C-alpha positions in Angstrom: 2.8 -2.0 -15.2 6.3 -3.2 -15.0 8.0 -6.4 -13.9 9.4 -4.6 -10.8 5.9 -3.3 -9.7 4.4 -6.8 -10.2 7.3 -8.2 -8.2 6.8 -5.6 -5.4 3.2 -6.6 -5.1 4.2 -10.3 -5.0 6.8 -9.6 -2.3 4.3 -7.6 -0.2 1.7 -10.4 -0.3 4.4 -13.0 0.3 5.6 -11.1 3.4 2.1 -10.4 4.7 -0.1 -13.5 4.1 -3.0 -11.5 5.6 -3.2 -9.8 2.2 -3.7 -13.0 0.2 -7.5 -12.6 0.0 -7.0 -9.0 -1.3 -4.8 -10.3 -4.1 -7.1 -13.3 -4.8 -10.1 -11.0 -5.2 -8.1 -8.8 -7.5 -7.0 -11.7 -9.6 -10.5 -12.9 -9.9 -11.8 -9.5 -10.9 -9.0 -9.0 -13.5 -8.9 -12.4 -15.3 -5.8 -13.5 -13.4 -3.8 -10.4 -14.2 -1.9 -8.4 -11.6 -2.5 -4.7 -12.0 -0.1 -3.3 -9.4 -1.7 0.1 -8.9 -5.1 -1.4 -8.4 -3.8 -4.0 -6.0 -2.0 -1.5 -3.9 -5.1 0.7 -3.8 -7.0 -2.3 -2.5 -4.3 -2.9 0.1 -4.7 0.7 1.3 -8.4 0.3 1.6 -7.8 -3.0 3.6 -5.4 -1.1 5.9 -7.8 1.8 6.3 -10.5 -0.6 7.5 -8.2 -2.1 10.1 -6.1 0.8 11.4 -8.2 1.2 14.5 -8.5 -2.5 15.3 -5.1 -3.8 14.2 -2.7 -1.0 14.3 0.4 -3.3 14.5 -0.2 -5.0 11.2 -1.0 -1.7 9.5 2.2 -0.1 10.9 4.3 -3.1 9.8 2.9 -3.0 6.3 3.5 0.7 6.0 7.1 0.2 7.3 7.6 -2.4 4.6 6.3 0.1 2.0 8.7 2.8 3.4 11.6 0.5 3.0 10.6 -0.5 -0.6 10.1 3.2 -1.4 13.6 4.0 -0.3 15.3 1.2 -2.1 13.0 0.6 -5.1 13.4 1.7 -8.7 11.4 4.7 -9.9 8.4 2.8 -11.0 8.0 1.1 -7.6 8.5 4.5 -5.9 5.7 5.8 -8.1 3.5 2.9 -7.3 3.9 3.4 -3.6 3.4 7.2 -3.8 0.4 7.2 -6.2 -1.5 4.1 -5.3 -0.3 3.8 -1.8 0.1 7.1 0.0 -2.3 9.1 -2.2 -5.1 6.5 -1.5 -5.0 7.0 2.2 -8.4 8.6 3.1 -8.5 12.3 3.6 -8.1 13.8 7.1 -11.2 13.3 9.1 -12.4 10.3 7.1 -12.4 6.7 8.5 -8.9 5.2 8.0 -7.1 8.5 7.8 -5.2 7.6 10.9 -2.9 5.6 8.6 -1.1 8.9 8.0 0.2 8.8 11.6 2.0 5.6 10.8 3.8 6.8 7.7 7.6 6.8 7.8 9.6 9.9 7.0 10.0 9.4 3.3 6.3 8.6 2.7 5.3 11.6 4.8 7.2 13.7 2.3 5.1 12.5 -0.6 1.8 12.8 1.3 0.2 16.0 0.0 -1.8 16.4 3.3 1.4 16.4 5.4 3.6 18.6 3.2 
């Protein structure tokens, strides 16, 4: 955990208020501490559950992650690659359609698409 990864999670939730309950549950489960990798994994599960019913918000959030991956420091890039892209369900599993929404940089770090 670093200040920049915590800040990235804060910026994500600030931009997408729909994710506030995800962060709130995480904070409750972790005694008020933000553990960025766990939060982002929870966000990916949230996206996977909605990709078929609310593709627009899923696409928007993945576009945000793409931009942050491109401009972020190494620890934020690692956060997004490991706890974001790698947490997308495997092909054929519910929610795996998220892969179709990944931008070019995130597609490069997805082991299923390389």
